[in-house]
Structures are given as structure tokens and as C-alpha cells.
Backbone as CSV, one residue per row, in Angstrom:
resi,resn,N_x,N_y,N_z,CA_x,CA_y,CA_z,C_x,C_y,C_z
1,MET,-15.295,9.426,9.071,-15.688,8.133,9.591,-14.451,7.236,9.661
2,THR,-14.342,6.493,10.709,-13.233,5.552,10.862,-13.556,4.281,10.094
3,ALA,-12.592,3.808,9.325,-12.789,2.593,8.545,-12.844,1.378,9.464
4,THR,-13.771,0.478,9.173,-13.820,-0.807,9.860,-12.521,-1.552,9.575
5,VAL,-11.962,-2.190,10.572,-10.753,-2.988,10.374,-11.173,-4.414,10.034
6,LEU,-10.635,-4.920,8.928,-10.882,-6.292,8.494,-9.574,-7.057,8.608
7,SER,-9.664,-8.380,8.730,-8.419,-9.143,8.802,-8.607,-10.559,8.305
8,THR,-7.492,-11.128,7.875,-7.392,-12.543,7.528,-6.256,-13.090,8.385
9,ASP,-5.889,-14.327,8.171,-4.772,-14.881,8.943,-3.482,-14.109,8.702
10,ARG,-3.284,-13.608,7.485,-2.025,-12.940,7.141,-2.120,-11.433,7.007
11,LEU,-3.315,-10.904,6.814,-3.461,-9.501,6.426,-4.338,-8.723,7.388
12,THR,-4.061,-7.421,7.472,-4.944,-6.471,8.139,-5.344,-5.435,7.108
13,LEU,-6.635,-5.180,6.996,-7.163,-4.140,6.124,-7.675,-3.040,7.037
14,ARG,-7.070,-1.878,6.948,-7.352,-0.804,7.899,-7.459,0.527,7.172
15,GLY,-7.875,1.539,7.920,-7.927,2.885,7.376,-6.518,3.435,7.153
16,TRP,-6.463,4.503,6.387,-5.184,5.115,6.018,-4.691,6.060,7.093
17,ARG,-3.377,6.121,7.236,-2.713,7.032,8.178,-1.844,7.992,7.380
18,GLU,-1.573,9.135,7.970,-0.687,10.108,7.312,0.670,9.486,6.994
19,THR,1.116,8.587,7.842,2.429,7.955,7.632,2.430,6.987,6.446
20,ASP,1.261,6.673,5.888,1.176,5.782,4.729,1.407,6.515,3.411
21,ARG,1.416,7.828,3.424,1.467,8.581,2.170,2.716,8.284,1.350
22,GLU,3.851,8.119,2.000,5.091,7.889,1.251,5.060,6.543,0.526
23,VAL,4.661,5.484,1.216,4.618,4.169,0.573,3.501,4.124,-0.474
24,PHE,2.398,4.831,-0.231,1.304,4.910,-1.187,1.794,5.568,-2.477
25,HIS,2.554,6.660,-2.332,3.100,7.325,-3.514,4.118,6.443,-4.227
26,ALA,4.959,5.745,-3.479,5.941,4.860,-4.110,5.240,3.816,-4.975
27,MET,4.132,3.275,-4.496,3.379,2.291,-5.273,2.748,2.951,-6.504
28,ASN,2.144,4.107,-6.316,1.449,4.789,-7.409,2.398,5.390,-8.440
29,SER,3.659,5.493,-8.114,4.638,6.023,-9.066,5.554,4.933,-9.627
30,ASP,5.248,3.679,-9.298,6.033,2.543,-9.789,5.552,2.194,-11.199
31,PRO,6.415,2.324,-12.228,5.981,2.034,-13.588,5.545,0.583,-13.792
32,VAL,6.069,-0.338,-12.993,5.659,-1.738,-13.103,4.212,-1.888,-12.627
33,VAL,3.885,-1.294,-11.488,2.524,-1.351,-10.948,1.547,-0.677,-11.898
34,MET,1.926,0.473,-12.441,0.997,1.291,-13.213,0.932,0.930,-14.696
35,ALA,1.731,-0.026,-15.140,1.829,-0.348,-16.573,0.483,-0.668,-17.215
36,THR,-0.408,-1.356,-16.502,-1.706,-1.699,-17.074,-2.856,-0.977,-16.380
37,ILE,-2.512,0.069,-15.614,-3.531,0.832,-14.888,-3.645,2.248,-15.446
38,GLY,-2.523,2.888,-15.636,-2.535,4.259,-16.130,-1.216,4.920,-15.827
39,PRO,-1.120,6.191,-16.095,0.169,6.864,-15.897,0.585,6.879,-14.429
40,VAL,1.903,6.882,-14.216,2.411,7.001,-12.852,1.953,8.327,-12.265
41,MET,1.819,8.366,-10.962,1.315,9.556,-10.277,2.445,10.361,-9.662
42,THR,2.271,11.670,-9.688,3.148,12.550,-8.924,2.759,12.428,-7.454
43,ARG,3.578,12.988,-6.585,3.234,12.962,-5.158,1.921,13.695,-4.908
44,ALA,1.711,14.827,-5.576,0.472,15.586,-5.394,-0.740,14.763,-5.858
45,GLN,-0.618,14.057,-6.976,-1.716,13.225,-7.467,-1.989,12.063,-6.519
46,SER,-0.943,11.440,-6.010,-1.094,10.335,-5.075,-1.753,10.806,-3.785
47,ASP,-1.317,11.962,-3.266,-1.928,12.511,-2.052,-3.407,12.831,-2.281
48,ALA,-3.726,13.391,-3.456,-5.121,13.712,-3.772,-5.957,12.435,-3.842
49,PHE,-5.380,11.361,-4.397,-6.069,10.075,-4.462,-6.349,9.561,-3.052
50,MET,-5.364,9.621,-2.152,-5.587,9.181,-0.780,-6.665,10.033,-0.108
51,ASN,-6.676,11.310,-0.386,-7.712,12.184,0.171,-9.100,11.771,-0.319
52,ARG,-9.210,11.412,-1.604,-10.500,10.950,-2.144,-10.927,9.639,-1.477
53,ILE,-9.958,8.759,-1.208,-10.262,7.502,-0.525,-10.859,7.783,0.851
54,THR,-10.226,8.667,1.588,-10.717,9.025,2.927,-12.106,9.648,2.848
55,GLN,-12.297,10.518,1.872,-13.602,11.160,1.682,-14.671,10.126,1.329
56,HIS,-14.302,9.110,0.551,-15.251,8.070,0.169,-15.757,7.331,1.408
57,PHE,-14.867,7.011,2.347,-15.305,6.389,3.599,-16.301,7.296,4.327
58,ASP,-16.007,8.592,4.372,-16.899,9.534,5.052,-18.274,9.588,4.388
59,GLU,-18.296,9.538,3.059,-19.554,9.677,2.327,-20.352,8.386,2.250
60,HIS,-19.681,7.244,2.169,-20.379,5.982,1.901,-20.303,4.967,3.040
61,GLY,-19.384,5.155,3.992,-19.239,4.191,5.081,-18.386,2.995,4.715
62,TYR,-17.849,2.984,3.528,-16.931,1.946,3.074,-16.001,2.578,2.053
63,GLY,-14.953,1.848,1.696,-14.005,2.404,0.739,-12.853,1.456,0.476
64,VAL,-11.696,2.033,0.259,-10.486,1.290,-0.080,-9.578,1.259,1.147
65,TRP,-9.346,0.058,1.656,-8.539,-0.126,2.852,-7.056,-0.233,2.505
66,CYS,-6.220,0.220,3.412,-4.791,-0.049,3.344,-4.591,-1.506,3.741
67,VAL,-3.812,-2.235,2.946,-3.532,-3.644,3.239,-2.159,-3.732,3.889
68,GLU,-2.125,-4.324,5.074,-0.864,-4.591,5.773,-0.543,-6.071,5.695
69,TYR,0.713,-6.350,5.413,1.236,-7.719,5.388,2.501,-7.696,6.242
70,ASP,2.567,-8.553,7.230,3.684,-8.543,8.185,3.877,-7.153,8.795
71,GLY,2.779,-6.462,9.083,2.831,-5.149,9.721,3.268,-4.010,8.828
72,GLU,3.371,-4.256,7.531,3.864,-3.254,6.579,2.771,-2.962,5.546
73,ALA,2.549,-1.685,5.234,1.587,-1.300,4.198,2.117,-1.757,2.841
74,VAL,1.316,-2.585,2.147,1.769,-3.146,0.874,0.831,-2.831,-0.290
75,GLY,-0.262,-2.139,-0.016,-1.180,-1.814,-1.102,-2.562,-1.525,-0.584
76,TYR,-3.539,-1.737,-1.464,-4.919,-1.503,-1.055,-5.867,-2.487,-1.723
77,THR,-7.025,-2.606,-1.118,-8.177,-3.264,-1.732,-9.422,-2.686,-1.081
78,GLY,-10.517,-2.787,-1.795,-11.767,-2.299,-1.240,-12.736,-1.867,-2.308
79,PHE,-13.697,-1.045,-1.884,-14.841,-0.690,-2.712,-14.842,0.788,-3.076
80,MET,-15.276,1.054,-4.289,-15.432,2.412,-4.781,-16.737,2.504,-5.559
81,VAL,-17.292,3.678,-5.616,-18.415,3.949,-6.500,-17.826,4.630,-7.728
82,PRO,-17.881,3.962,-8.897,-17.285,4.570,-10.086,-17.946,5.901,-10.424
83,TRP,-17.161,6.842,-10.931,-17.696,8.163,-11.242,-18.515,8.176,-12.524
84,PHE,-18.409,7.128,-13.346,-19.028,7.166,-14.667,-20.118,6.123,-14.879
85,ARG,-20.437,5.355,-13.835,-21.464,4.326,-13.989,-22.003,3.939,-12.622
86,ASP,-23.138,3.249,-12.616,-23.713,2.741,-11.375,-22.942,1.511,-10.912
87,GLY,-23.076,1.212,-9.636,-22.519,-0.011,-9.089,-21.475,0.251,-8.023
88,VAL,-21.102,-0.804,-7.348,-20.025,-0.792,-6.369,-18.906,-1.646,-6.950
89,GLU,-17.741,-1.048,-7.097,-16.591,-1.714,-7.696,-15.628,-2.181,-6.613
90,ILE,-15.104,-3.380,-6.766,-13.998,-3.834,-5.931,-12.716,-3.694,-6.753
91,GLY,-11.679,-3.216,-6.091,-10.401,-3.049,-6.770,-9.249,-3.288,-5.813
92,TRP,-8.041,-3.341,-6.359,-6.845,-3.618,-5.563,-5.645,-3.064,-6.288
93,ARG,-4.625,-2.807,-5.536,-3.313,-2.415,-6.069,-2.290,-2.825,-5.020
94,ILE,-1.288,-3.582,-5.437,-0.280,-4.114,-4.524,1.095,-3.694,-5.024
95,ARG,1.976,-3.345,-4.090,3.360,-3.000,-4.444,3.986,-4.134,-5.246
96,SER,4.751,-3.797,-6.267,5.323,-4.831,-7.142,6.304,-5.739,-6.405
97,ASP,6.943,-5.245,-5.355,7.866,-6.110,-4.610,7.130,-7.124,-3.727
98,ARG,5.796,-7.062,-3.703,4.991,-8.023,-2.945,4.091,-8.856,-3.859
99,TRP,4.282,-8.743,-5.166,3.523,-9.587,-6.091,3.947,-11.036,-5.920
100,GLY,3.024,-11.934,-6.198,3.312,-13.361,-6.138,3.064,-13.988,-4.785
101,LEU,2.611,-13.211,-3.813,2.359,-13.733,-2.469,0.876,-14.003,-2.210
102,GLY,0.039,-13.733,-3.201,-1.391,-13.969,-3.047,-2.110,-12.937,-2.209
103,ILE,-1.521,-11.777,-2.042,-2.112,-10.742,-1.188,-3.405,-10.206,-1.790
104,ALA,-3.414,-9.903,-3.087,-4.608,-9.307,-3.708,-5.832,-10.214,-3.593
105,PRO,-5.760,-11.505,-3.971,-6.974,-12.315,-3.840,-7.390,-12.551,-2.391
106,GLU,-6.431,-12.672,-1.504,-6.779,-12.885,-0.088,-7.510,-11.666,0.472
107,ALA,-6.979,-10.484,0.206,-7.615,-9.255,0.686,-8.970,-9.052,0.013
108,ALA,-9.052,-9.330,-1.283,-10.309,-9.134,-2.008,-11.394,-10.095,-1.518
109,ARG,-11.009,-11.327,-1.199,-12.005,-12.269,-0.662,-12.576,-11.751,0.657
110,GLU,-11.725,-11.179,1.499,-12.226,-10.627,2.764,-13.147,-9.438,2.496
111,CYS,-12.824,-8.645,1.503,-13.708,-7.521,1.141,-15.050,-8.026,0.618
112,LEU,-15.032,-9.076,-0.194,-16.301,-9.637,-0.666,-17.143,-10.119,0.507
113,ARG,-16.503,-10.803,1.468,-17.232,-11.259,2.658,-17.874,-10.083,3.370
114,HIS,-17.112,-9.020,3.536,-17.626,-7.826,4.216,-18.724,-7.156,3.377
115,GLY,-18.509,-7.068,2.075,-19.482,-6.405,1.209,-20.814,-7.117,1.149
116,PHE,-20.790,-8.426,0.970,-22.039,-9.175,0.895,-22.597,-9.483,2.276
117,GLY,-21.719,-9.765,3.231,-22.183,-10.175,4.553,-22.542,-9.037,5.481
118,ASP,-21.710,-7.994,5.523,-21.918,-6.903,6.481,-22.572,-5.664,5.854
119,LEU,-22.198,-5.356,4.625,-22.717,-4.156,3.963,-23.962,-4.436,3.128
120,ASP,-24.273,-5.717,2.955,-25.502,-6.136,2.281,-25.587,-5.674,0.826
121,PHE,-24.456,-5.676,0.122,-24.465,-5.346,-1.296,-25.196,-6.452,-2.065
122,ASP,-25.935,-6.066,-3.088,-26.588,-7.038,-3.968,-25.634,-7.540,-5.046
123,GLU,-24.749,-6.653,-5.505,-23.819,-7.003,-6.576,-22.543,-6.200,-6.391
124,ILE,-21.434,-6.803,-6.766,-20.132,-6.134,-6.771,-19.544,-6.350,-8.166
125,ILE,-19.027,-5.273,-8.747,-18.424,-5.353,-10.074,-16.933,-5.073,-9.976
126,SER,-16.235,-5.395,-11.025,-14.835,-5.021,-11.156,-14.550,-4.877,-12.639
127,PHE,-13.622,-4.007,-12.954,-13.244,-3.835,-14.353,-11.797,-3.411,-14.424
128,THR,-11.193,-3.706,-15.553,-9.797,-3.352,-15.766,-9.519,-3.338,-17.252
129,ALA,-8.367,-2.809,-17.609,-7.952,-2.817,-19.007,-7.862,-4.260,-19.499
130,VAL,-8.231,-4.479,-20.749,-8.160,-5.810,-21.347,-6.766,-6.408,-21.159
131,THR,-5.744,-5.567,-21.208,-4.356,-6.040,-21.126,-3.886,-6.352,-19.710
132,ASN,-4.697,-6.086,-18.699,-4.281,-6.282,-17.316,-4.545,-7.731,-16.876
133,ALA,-3.681,-8.637,-17.334,-3.847,-10.063,-17.055,-3.796,-10.378,-15.563
134,ASN,-2.963,-9.666,-14.808,-2.848,-9.946,-13.370,-4.165,-9.677,-12.646
135,SER,-4.784,-8.535,-12.903,-6.055,-8.231,-12.237,-7.167,-9.151,-12.707
136,ARG,-7.161,-9.486,-13.978,-8.179,-10.405,-14.485,-8.048,-11.767,-13.812
137,ARG,-6.822,-12.194,-13.550,-6.592,-13.466,-12.864,-7.138,-13.400,-11.435
138,VAL,-6.945,-12.266,-10.761,-7.495,-12.110,-9.414,-9.021,-12.163,-9.471
139,MET,-9.621,-11.490,-10.450,-11.084,-11.517,-10.585,-11.594,-12.944,-10.725
140,ASP,-10.905,-13.733,-11.542,-11.293,-15.134,-11.700,-11.124,-15.905,-10.387
141,LYS,-10.019,-15.686,-9.692,-9.732,-16.418,-8.448,-10.756,-16.147,-7.360
142,ILE,-11.279,-14.927,-7.311,-12.211,-14.588,-6.229,-13.664,-14.849,-6.609
143,GLY,-13.878,-15.388,-7.813,-15.221,-15.823,-8.187,-16.038,-14.853,-9.004
144,LEU,-15.477,-13.708,-9.403,-16.218,-12.808,-10.267,-16.349,-13.442,-11.647
145,ARG,-17.417,-13.104,-12.341,-17.671,-13.684,-13.656,-17.648,-12.603,-14.724
146,ARG,-16.989,-12.914,-15.804,-16.868,-11.973,-16.918,-18.234,-11.715,-17.540
147,ASP,-18.529,-10.457,-17.767,-19.732,-10.034,-18.479,-19.270,-9.402,-19.785
148,ALA,-19.037,-10.234,-20.806,-18.484,-9.743,-22.075,-19.394,-8.703,-22.715
149,ASP,-20.713,-8.807,-22.496,-21.629,-7.811,-23.051,-21.461,-6.455,-22.373
150,GLY,-20.844,-6.447,-21.201,-20.636,-5.203,-20.469,-19.283,-4.554,-20.701
151,ASP,-18.409,-5.191,-21.496,-17.095,-4.604,-21.784,-17.285,-3.222,-22.399
152,PHE,-16.325,-2.328,-22.174,-16.515,-0.935,-22.574,-15.174,-0.246,-22.772
153,ASP,-15.225,0.898,-23.401,-14.075,1.788,-23.483,-14.165,2.749,-22.311
154,HIS,-13.123,2.773,-21.490,-13.142,3.605,-20.283,-13.170,5.083,-20.672
155,PRO,-14.159,5.835,-20.179,-14.281,7.246,-20.576,-13.167,8.141,-20.033
156,GLY,-12.401,7.664,-19.059,-11.316,8.459,-18.503,-9.975,8.215,-19.180
157,VAL,-9.955,7.329,-20.184,-8.720,7.002,-20.892,-8.841,7.520,-22.322
158,PRO,-7.848,8.244,-22.807,-7.949,8.853,-24.135,-8.124,7.827,-25.261
159,ASP,-8.826,8.244,-26.317,-8.948,7.421,-27.526,-7.565,7.038,-28.023
160,GLY,-7.434,5.806,-28.489,-6.166,5.343,-29.035,-5.215,4.778,-28.005
161,ASN,-5.451,5.025,-26.714,-4.613,4.478,-25.653,-4.927,2.990,-25.508
162,PRO,-3.910,2.114,-25.457,-4.183,0.677,-25.345,-4.882,0.283,-24.040
163,LEU,-4.927,1.176,-23.051,-5.611,0.873,-21.787,-7.096,1.263,-21.818
164,ARG,-7.562,1.852,-22.910,-8.966,2.284,-22.991,-9.954,1.107,-23.013
165,PRO,-9.731,0.034,-23.806,-10.681,-1.094,-23.784,-10.638,-1.811,-22.433
166,HIS,-11.804,-1.935,-21.810,-11.931,-2.549,-20.487,-12.864,-3.758,-20.524
167,VAL,-12.566,-4.709,-19.639,-13.445,-5.854,-19.417,-14.205,-5.623,-18.116
168,LEU,-15.425,-6.165,-18.067,-16.282,-6.025,-16.895,-16.533,-7.400,-16.289
169,TYR,-16.408,-7.468,-14.968,-16.710,-8.681,-14.212,-17.775,-8.339,-13.177
170,ARG,-18.586,-9.338,-12.813,-19.667,-9.137,-11.849,-19.759,-10.326,-10.889
171,LEU,-20.334,-10.048,-9.722,-20.690,-11.114,-8.789,-21.887,-10.634,-7.977
172,THR,-22.936,-11.451,-7.935,-24.096,-11.123,-7.119,-23.989,-11.824,-5.775
173,ARG,-24.726,-11.317,-4.824,-24.746,-11.967,-3.509,-25.237,-13.405,-3.621
174,ASP,-26.225,-13.655,-4.498,-26.743,-15.012,-4.659,-25.701,-15.965,-5.238
175,ASP,-24.799,-15.448,-6.069,-23.770,-16.288,-6.694,-22.481,-16.381,-5.879
176,TRP,-22.344,-15.527,-4.880,-21.131,-15.497,-4.063,-21.027,-16.779,-3.253
177,GLN,-19.840,-17.344,-3.260,-19.574,-18.557,-2.497,-18.507,-18.248,-1.452
178,PRO,-18.915,-17.961,-0.214,-17.889,-17.691,0.793,-17.016,-18.920,0.989
179,GLY,-15.724,-18.679,1.037,-14.782,-19.776,1.224,-14.376,-19.883,2.671
180,PRO,-13.566,-20.862,2.964,-13.065,-20.989,4.339,-12.210,-19.786,4.705
181,GLU,-12.125,-19.506,5.974,-11.356,-18.359,6.453,-9.873,-18.476,6.110
182,THR,-9.364,-19.679,6.103,-7.955,-19.874,5.774,-7.843,-20.867,4.637
183,ARG,-6.822,-20.689,3.840,-6.551,-21.575,2.721,-5.052,-21.846,2.708
184,ALA,-4.685,-22.920,2.084,-3.262,-23.226,1.940,-2.599,-22.112,1.141
185,PRO,-1.376,-21.717,1.479,-0.714,-20.605,0.800,-0.676,-20.756,-0.710
186,ASP,-0.519,-21.947,-1.265,-0.432,-22.106,-2.708,-1.727,-21.664,-3.401
187,GLU,-2.851,-21.708,-2.701,-4.104,-21.274,-3.310,-4.143,-19.758,-3.486
188,TYR,-3.247,-19.049,-2.843,-3.210,-17.600,-2.946,-2.138,-17.099,-3.877
189,ARG,-1.340,-17.965,-4.429,-0.215,-17.523,-5.266,-0.717,-16.819,-6.508
190,ASP,-0.114,-15.685,-6.845,-0.456,-14.911,-8.041,0.598,-15.150,-9.110
191,ARG,0.723,-16.327,-9.575,1.780,-16.603,-10.547,1.344,-16.168,-11.933
192,PRO,2.263,-15.535,-12.664,1.911,-15.126,-14.018,1.651,-16.326,-14.926
């Protein structure tokens, strides 16, 4: 299935191309990007991940889009069905050399619009390691609400690993507040 193309004033969210594999691997093997996500990926692991993304679009009609900024692939955002729990998860990953430009919240807001408006989701969740302050900040910026009772130890992370404790965030369609299509650039800044 071909991925629906989404866009904002600055970004294009599109399906993946074979030519994206190199930049996708560079992001997935960047220790700065992966520090609060998990181990860096080999090229084979990164390629397998991209293959799963493509398969997810085929199976569900939605998935994780490649995010373009100034015509360049800079990361991803979109929806996944977690393998270990119910729900539709929104997630993102942006190249470290593009951090601080507000790309993740801008792309995620467009995904929320598409998820609640076009795909008719009732609820969208997100979760990350407790230590992942950057992603938690994006969750707050896009309107997700922390569900402290839903926090959990991620079953895919080994016991004793500091990335195992995870926080859970949620947003229902009834609580979603669509924002204006464009915002001043400072509202998108991802400052630590």
C-alpha cells in the first residue's frame, strides 16, 4: 500500500524509498539519537526495521512516515501497533543534527490530525523510557497526557537496563485539540 502523503508548512511526511536506507541507518546507528531509545542498529537491523515499517503500512493502512525537511529525509514520525499491548502508538525519531528545529512536534501534530481526523482513532498512546526527556517534552507539547498508573517496565528491554522503566502518555479524540495549521517557529523549538 502506498503511504498517504501528509504535509505542514515546513515538512513532508511520505512513504519510504530505497534511497532513504542510508540516512535511516545513519540515524539508527547514531549513539546520540539512540542513547535513550536502545542500542545502536547495524545496517541489517536498520534495513529490517524499515521493512517492518513498510509491512505495517500494507497491513494496517497507516504507519511511520519518512519526514522531509527542506527536501531532505531527517527522521520519522507516525503510528505503530505495539507488539506487546493494545493500542495505536505515535512515535518519532529525528536525526541529531536536526534537533532543536521543532521537527518532531510539528510532524507529530500533523499525525495526530490525520489519526483522529482521517483514520478515526479513538485514542493514541505514546511511551518512552523514563530517562528520555526529549520525547517526553514532545509528548507534552502535542497535548498527550501522562498516565502514571499506566507506567510499565518495557518487556523488550532486559532487567536492570536503565531504559526498561517506561512512562505512558495518552490522548483521546474527545480531548484532542487541533491547533492552527501554522505556528510561529518559536512554538516548535525543542530546547533542552
